N, C-alpha and C positions, 0 to 999 in steps of 0.2 A: 084635171091636171092640164097645165099649159107647158109647152116646151118652147123655149126661146133659143134661137140659133143665130149666130153671127158668122157671116161668110163674105169675104171680099168687100167689107165695108157696109154690107146690107144686113139688116136685122129682120127676122121673121118670127111670128108667133104661130104655133100649131096647137089646136085643141084636141081633145080626145076623139073627136069624130074625123080627124084628119084634115080639117079645114085649115088652110094656111093663109095668113095675112101679113102684109109688109108694114113695118114701122115707117111712116112717111115723114114724121116730124118728132124729134126726140128732145127731151129736156125743156118743155114749155113751162116756165115758172108760173105758179099760181100762189095763192095766199099761204097755203100750208104745205107746199111741197112742189113736185114737178109732175107733169103729165107727158106720156108718150102717145102720139096719135097714130092709129093704125087704119088701114084702108078697108076695114070690114067691121062686122058686129059679132062679138063673141056671145054665143047662147049657151046656157047651161044644159 
């Protein structure tokens, strides 16, 4: 499970292990949708 939090204009993603990453670039257009870039790697 991932938890996405928005606070003071910043968006963070927290995984089940408690690792928190920041969204550095949002809404990057690609061929079939959009991508949000984070400053870390999510591992299962």
